[in-house]
N, C-alpha and C positions, 0 to 999 in steps of 0.2 A: 187708475187713481193713484195718487202719490200718498204714501204713508210715511210718517215721521220715523217709524222704526227702521225703515230701509235707509233713510238719510242718515240717521244716527249711527248705523252700523259702520259707516265710513269714518265717522268722527269719534275721537276718544270720549268716553263718557265723563261727565262732570266738568267738561270744558265750557267756557262761555258760549262758544258758537253752537255747541250742542243744545244748551239751554235756550238760546235764541231760536234755533230751529224748532225745538219742542214747542216754544210759545207761539211761534209763527204758524206752524202747521197743525197743531193739536186742535181737535174739535172740542175737547173738554174745556179749553180755556174760554174765558169770558170774551165775547166778540169785541167789546169795547177796549179791553186790555190789548188784544191783538191789533186793533186799529190804532191805538195809541202808540204801540211799539213800531208799527209801520211808519206812522207820521214822524216819530222821533228819529228813526233811521233815515228817512228822507231829508229831514232838516239837517241832520248831521252831515249827510253827503253833500247837500247844497252848500252848507257852510264851508266845508273843506274845499269845494270847487271854487267858491267865491274868494276864499283866502288865497288859493293858488293863483287864480286869475289876477287878483289885485297885486300879488307879489311880482308877477311878470309883466303886467300891463297896468300901471297905476292910472287911476282916474285923476286927471289934472284939471285944475281950475284955470280958466283963461287968464293970461295968454299962453300958459304952459302947455307942453305936449310931452308925451312919453318917448324918451330916447334912451338908448343903451350907450354905455361907455366902454371904450376899449383903450387900454394903455399898452403901448409897445415901447420897450427899451432897447435901443440900438447902441452897442459898444462901438468905439471908434478905433481901437487898436487893431492892427493887422500883423500877421506873423512876419512876412517878408516885405513889408511896405510901410511907408509912413502912415500915421493915423488918417482916417477919413477926414478930408478937409471940408471947410464950409462950402466951397464951390462944388465938390463932389456930392455933399449932402443936399444942396439946393437942387442939383440935377436929379438926384434920386427922388426927392419930393415931387418935382415937376413931372417926372416921367412915370413914376410908380404909384405914388400916394394920391396926389390931387385928382388924376383921372378916375380913380376908384371912389374917392370921397370928396367930391368937389364943393360940398356945402361949407367946409371950414375945418380947421384943425388948429392945434396949439403945439409948439415945440419948446421944450425946456431943456437947457443944457445943465450938466452936472458932472460929478465925479462919482464913480461907483467901483464896486469890486465884486468878484464872483470866483468860484472855483471851477476850473476847466475839467475836461474829461480825464486828464492825467493827475488831477488832485492839486494842481498848482494854483495858488491864489493870484488872480490877475486884477490889477488896479488899472483903471482906464477912465478917460473922459467918456461921457455917454450922452445920448439924447433921448428924452422922453417924449413920445408922440402921443398926444391925447386927442381922441376923436369922439364926439357924441353923434350918434347916427340912429336912423330909424331901423329897428331890427326887421329885416325883410329877407326873403329867400335870396341866397347868393351872397349875403354879407360875410359869412364865415369864409367862403372861398376867396373873396376879395382880401380879407385880412391875411389869410394864409399865403396868398400870392405875394403880398407885400413882404412878409417875413422871408419867404423863399428867395425873392428877388434880391433882398439885402444880403442874405447869407451868400448867395452865389456871386453877386457883384463885388462884394468886399471881403470874401473869404472868411466869413464869420462862422463860428461853431453853432451859435444860437442867437435868437432874438427873443427876449422875454415878452410874454403875452399875459396880460391880466384883464379879465373881463369883469366889468362892474354890472351891478343889477340896474335894470331900467329905472329911471327917475323922471320926475316932472322937471322940465327944463324950459326956460323962456329966455329970449334974447331981447 
């Protein structure tokens, strides 16, 4: 048989969890009070789970569906070569990105700056790749393969990755 005194020896006295344990396991407590406490704890746990599930997988009204967002920023400057050309970029998209995410993507061009590993401020043209995708097993590996391929192919130090929270999306 379990006794609260054994349980509370492990916990510091006067702490909330010790009081919860005392109320939960004590025979001296009113059974209705213990039942109410159990129900309250179950509802709290269920609410927490529902909030977390909703945050990662929103319930979408038709025609929307839950998709995750990824933004990758690719710098165009290279150390010992001219910047990545539009032709080179198109080839990279066709060979590395589209086969991994064939449902669609958006590319925006811009100008950016960042500090390299030597502390030098680098200003360069860049491309922002925006993809909405169904979060499934293997998606992270596909994204990392794209980043690695770009760094290797074009001699880049890094490719910025920004993951957005899933949202309801419709086309």
